[in-house]
Every structure is written in C-alpha cells, then in structure tokens.
C-alpha positions, 0 to 999 in steps of 0.5 A: 139302396140306390147303389144296389138298384143301379148295380142290378140294372147295370148287371141286367144290361151287361147280361143282355148285351152278352147274350146278343153278342153270343147269338151274333157270333154263333150265327156268323160261325154257322154261316162261315161253316156253311160257306166252307162246306159248300165251297169244298163240296162237303169234304173240307181238308184238314188244312182248310178246317184249321185255317177256318178255326184260326180265323174264327179265333182271331175274329173273337179276339178282335171283337173283345178288343173293340169293346174297350174303345166303344165303352170310352166313346160313350157319354160320361154321366152323373150316375156313372161317375157316382157308381165308379167313385165309391159303391160303399158310400151313402147317397149324401156322401156321393153328392158331396164327393161328386161336387168336386167332379174329380171322379169325372176327370179321373174317368176321362184321363183313363179313357182311351178317347175323350168322351163328352160329359153329361151333366144336364140339370146337375147341381154344381153351385160353389164348386172349385173347378179352375182349369177343368176340361169340359169340352163338348160337355152337356150342362144344359139346365145345370146350376153353377152359381158362384162356381169357379171355372176360371181358365176352364175349357168349355169349347163346344159345350152346351150350357143352354138354360144353365145358372152361372150367376156370380160364377168366376169364368175369367179366361175360360174358353167358350168358343162355339159353345151354346149359352142360349138363355143362360143366366150370367148375372154378376159373372166374371167373364174377363178375358174369356173366349166367347168367339162364335158362341150362342148367347141369344136371350142370355142374361149378362146384367152387371157381368164383367166382360172386360177384354173378352173375345165375343167376335161373331157371337150371337147376342140377339135379345141378350141382356147386358144392362150395366155390364162391363165390356171395356176393350172387348172384341165384338167385331161382327157380333149379332146383337139385334134388339139386345139391351146394353143400357148403362153398359161400359163399352170403353174402347170396344171394337164393334166394327161390322156388328149388327146392332139394329134396335139395340138398347144403348141408353146411357151406355159409355162408348167413349173411344169405341170402334163402330166402323160399318156397324148397323145401328139403325133404330138403335136407342142411344139416348144419353149415350157417351160416344166421345171420340168414337169411330162411326165411319160408314156406320148406319144410324138411320132412325137412331135415337141420339137425343142428348147423346155426347158425340164430341169429336166423334168421327161420323164420316160417311155415316148414315144419319137419315131420320136420326134424332139429335135433339140436345146432342153434343156434336162439337168437333164431330166430323160429318164429312160425307154423312147423310143427314136428311130428315134429322131432328135437331133443336136449339139444345143441339150443340154445334159449332157456332157457324153451323148454328147460324147457317141452319138458322137455329138462333132464330128458332124457338127452343123446342122446335124441331129442324128438318135439314133435308132441304138445307145444303151446307158447305164448310169445314167439318160438314163439307160435302155432307149430304142433306 
C-alpha cells in the first residue's frame, strides 16, 4: 500500500513537471516564430524556416539531455532508495534490506555526479558499513548505535543530534563534519580524522580517541569524561568549559589550544604538550602532569590542588592566582614563570631549599602562602616573577 501511494505521488509529480516543460517549450517556440516573422517582415524564405526548425529540434534534444544530470544532482532520500530497490517487497522487507544501505551505494555509483544522501532520523543501528562513502550526507538525528563505520568517509556530513553510542568509527574521516550534540558514548574513534569538526555539546564519555586528529576542532562544552585521547592531535582545539575528568591524555598535543574553565580533574596528561595553551581557570585538581610541556601556557587562577607536576616544564607560564596546595612541583622548571598570588601550603612539595626560602617549614600545615611579595633567586626558580 505504501509503495502504491509513493508510485502515485511520483507519477503525479512527473506529470506536472512534464506539463510545465511542454508549456515553456510552446512559449519559446511561439516567441521565436514571432521574432522570425518580424525580422523577415512576414515573408520568411524556405532557408530561414529550415534553419529555424533545425534550431528548435536541437533545443529539444539538449533539454532532454539536461534532465539526467539534474536528476543526479538531487538528494538521495530514504524513500527513493526503498522505491528503487524492490517495488514488490513488503514494508518490513524493505526496512531490513535498507539497513545495509547497499541500494544507496548502487544509486550513487550509477549517478553521473555524486549526490548527498538524506538519512535524517534514519534507523541504522547495528549496520555493517565499513568504508562506506557518506560524504556530505544528512544524518541528523539518525540512530547508528553499535554500527560499523570504520574507514568510512563522512567528510562535511551533518550528524548533529545523531546516536552513535558504541559505534566502530576507527579510521573514519569526519573532517569539517557537524557532530554537535552527537552521542558517542563508548564509541571507537581511534585514528579517526576529526580535523575542524564541530563537536560542541557532544557526549564522548569513555570513547576511544587514541591517536585521533582533532586539530582545530570545536569541543566547547563537550563531555569526554574517562575518554582515551592518548597521543591524539589536539593542536588549536577550542575546548571551552569541556569535561575531561579522569580522561587519558598521555603524550597528547594540546599546543595553542583554548581550554579555559575546562574540567580536567584526575586527568592523566603525563608527557603532554601544552605549549601556549590557555588553561585559565581550568579545573586540574589531582591531575597528572608529570613531564608535561607547559611552556608559556596560561594557568592563571587554575585549580592545581594535589596535582602532580614533577619534572614539568613551566618556563614562562602564567600561574598568577593558581591554587597549588598539595601539588608536587619537585623537579619542575619555573624559570620566568609568573607566580604572583599563588596559593601553596606545607603539603606543596618543592625542592628543600625553596621550602626554607619561602618559610614554609615554620608555617602551620593548613595555612595558605601568598608569594606575591616574595622574590626568589635560585636554580629552577631563577628569574621567576613573583
């Protein structure tokens, strides 16, 4: 019944389109004839009439040829693919056959030009689509939970509000794709290309983004709690107010990233590159920053309470107003760092000479120390700006 209705609607549209084209052709023919009669003063020669009729025939042939590429330029929709697959099948059978999306691939391969696919709100959970080409596709609100899209091309596609929980997206290309508000909980995005993608408000909790390329991506307000981003490329990423609590960021490249107010409590950033990164007011309590490169980074007003900064390079970093209570700064390089108004206490671990110089041994264990008044000269803290 559904197929019959679609066929009837399609026939009606084709009839209307044909009538419209015929009317336009008659108008053009009449206009051309009028011009010919005016130019020949109502007495056209046989030669002129013959040439005019030949031109009319060529025009009609050209119009017919244009219909094929115009049809291929349209958007391939779910209904189109279902109608073209098997008109004698029942609706349940069509749904089952459509889940593989092989009919879409067939239509795209037959088209003279690649057309974007319309799969808005489509149900494609558990589908096996490795290597599929869905570049520029409309997948907004679609369900792709536990689907296999490894090595797929989704460049410039729109997946806003889509469900991709548990999906296999390893090695997939999402460059410049719209993934805003998408659900990617437990998804596998290892080695995926997400360069310049929009992931604002996306949920990537516990997702695998190991060695993924997220350079210059928009991750504002995105949730990556307990996600694995080890050795990922996050250069120039915009991560305002995002959540990376307990995330694995081993050896990650976050140079020149904007991470103001980002939640990084308990995150493992050991060996991470954070040069020129904006971490102002970031929540880094209990985070692991052993051996990380924080040169010229902005950590003003950041919460680094109980953070592990052993052997970290903080040369030229701005730590003004930062909370370093209980932080471990043994072996850290603070050459040229701005340390005015920082908060430290007896639990803050420093080299012995600096504990004595700052008078920490004589302080009560819970008393905060404001170093804005205290100048310092020495090995690792030489030329530090207090």
